[in-house]
C-alpha positions in Angstrom: -16.1 -25.9 92.8 -16.9 -25.7 96.5 -13.3 -24.9 97.1 -13.6 -21.9 95.0 -16.7 -20.7 96.7 -15.2 -21.2 100.2 -12.2 -19.1 99.2 -14.3 -16.2 97.8 -13.3 -12.9 99.2 -15.5 -9.8 98.9 -12.5 -7.5 99.3 -10.5 -9.1 96.5 -13.6 -9.0 94.3 -14.2 -5.3 95.2 -10.6 -4.4 94.3 -10.7 -6.4 91.1 -13.9 -4.5 90.0 -12.2 -1.1 90.8 -9.1 -2.1 88.9 -11.3 -3.2 85.9 -13.2 0.0 86.0 -9.9 2.0 86.1 -8.5 0.0 83.2 -11.7 0.5 81.3 -11.6 4.3 82.0 -8.0 4.6 81.1 -8.5 2.5 77.9 -11.6 4.6 77.1 -9.8 7.8 77.7 -6.4 7.0 76.0 -6.8 3.9 73.9 -10.5 3.7 72.8 -10.5 7.0 70.8 -7.2 6.4 69.0 -8.3 2.8 68.2 -11.7 3.9 67.0 -10.1 6.8 65.0 -7.6 4.3 63.5 -10.4 2.0 62.6 -12.4 4.8 61.1 -9.4 6.0 59.1 -8.8 2.5 57.9 -12.4 2.1 56.9 -12.3 5.5 55.1 -9.0 4.4 53.5 -10.5 1.1 52.3 -13.6 3.0 51.1 -11.4 5.5 49.2 -9.3 2.6 47.8 -12.4 0.8 46.6 -13.8 4.0 45.1 -10.4 4.6 43.5 -10.3 1.0 42.2 -13.8 1.4 40.8 -12.7 4.7 39.1 -9.6 3.1 37.8 -11.7 0.1 36.5 -14.1 2.6 34.8 -11.1 4.5 33.3 -9.5 1.3 32.2 -12.7 0.3 30.4 -13.0 3.7 28.8 -9.3 3.5 27.7 -9.8 0.0 26.4 -12.9 1.1 24.4 -10.9 4.1 23.1 -8.0 1.9 22.1 -10.3 -0.5 20.3 -11.9 2.4 18.5 -8.4 3.8 17.5 -7.4 0.3 16.3 -10.6 0.0 14.3 -10.0 3.5 12.7 -6.3 2.6 12.1 -7.3 -0.6 10.4 -9.9 1.2 8.2 -7.3 3.8 7.3 -4.8 1.1 6.5 -7.4 -0.6 4.3 -8.2 2.6 2.5 -4.5 3.4 2.0 -4.0 -0.2 0.6 -7.0 0.2 -1.7 -5.8 3.6 -2.9 -2.3 2.2 -3.5 -3.8 -0.8 -5.4 -5.9 1.5 -7.5 -3.0 3.8 -8.2 -0.8 0.8 -9.1 -3.5 -0.5 -11.5 -3.9 2.9 -13.0 -0.1 3.3 -13.5 0.1 -0.2 -15.0 -2.8 0.5 -17.4 -1.2 3.8 -18.4 2.2 2.1 -18.9 0.6 -0.6 -21.0 -1.3 2.0 -23.1 1.9 4.1 -23.5 3.8 0.9 -24.4 1.2 -0.1 -27.0 1.1 3.4 -28.4 4.9 3.5 -28.6 5.0 0.0 -30.1 2.4 1.0 -32.7 4.5 4.1 -33.5 7.7 2.0 -33.8 5.9 -0.5 -36.0 4.5 2.2 -38.2 7.9 3.9 -38.4 9.5 0.6 -39.3 6.9 -0.1 -42.0 7.5 3.4 -43.4 11.3 2.8 -43.3 10.9 -0.6 -45.0 8.6 1.0 -47.7 11.2 3.8 -48.3 14.0 1.3 -48.5 12.0 -0.8 -50.9 11.2 2.2 -53.1 14.9 3.3 -53.0 15.9 -0.3 -53.9 13.4 -0.4 -56.8 14.5 3.0 -58.0 18.1 1.9 -57.9 17.2 -1.3 -59.7 15.3 0.6 -62.3 18.2 3.0 -62.8 20.6 0.1 -63.2 18.2 -1.7 -65.6 17.7 1.5 -67.6 21.5 2.2 -67.7 22.1 -1.4 -68.6 19.4 -1.3 -71.3 20.8 1.9 -72.7 24.3 0.3 -72.9 22.8 -2.7 -74.6 20.7 -0.6 -76.9 23.7 1.6 -77.8 25.8 -1.4 -78.5 23.0 -3.0 -80.6 22.3 0.2 -82.5 25.9 0.8 -83.1 26.2 -2.6 -84.8 22.8 -2.2 -86.6 23.6 1.2 -88.0 26.9 0.2 -89.5 25.0 -1.1 -92.4 22.5 1.3 -94.3 20.2 -1.5 -95.3 19.9 -2.8 -91.8 19.0 0.8 -90.6 16.2 1.1 -93.1 14.9 -2.4 -92.2 14.9 -1.5 -88.5 13.0 1.8 -89.1 10.5 0.0 -91.2 10.1 -2.8 -88.6 9.6 -0.1 -85.9 7.1 1.7 -87.9 5.0 -1.4 -88.3 4.7 -1.7 -84.5 3.6 1.9 -84.0 -0.1 2.4 -84.2 -1.6 5.8 -84.9 -4.8 6.7 -83.1 
């Protein structure tokens, strides 16, 4: 340390101070303002970026809430549509069942009427055949019976016994 003190030169110190002041003056004049301006611009840019990020965050939260609300409304609308579709399906099925039952009842009634008509026709035909057959038999019997006069009188007398007069 003593070697440094012994070599100390006031002239060199003086010129170093002058050069330092000149460098500080030049830096202050040409570099300090642009550096400070750049720092201020950067600080302002960072502040604006933070404000923009906060605004974007707020906007994102608003959009998220809006999307959730839209999803909720869409789900409710879907549920309503499904309920209406189910109600309509149930109504259509009930109407179809009712119509089928009505139509079935009509068909059954029509079939019963048709069966009754066919039955009456068959009975009428049987009666006609029986009466035709009875007349043929009666004609043949009477023809044989009336060949003899005594038999005719006996038949008339026998029939008269069966007839009651009121």
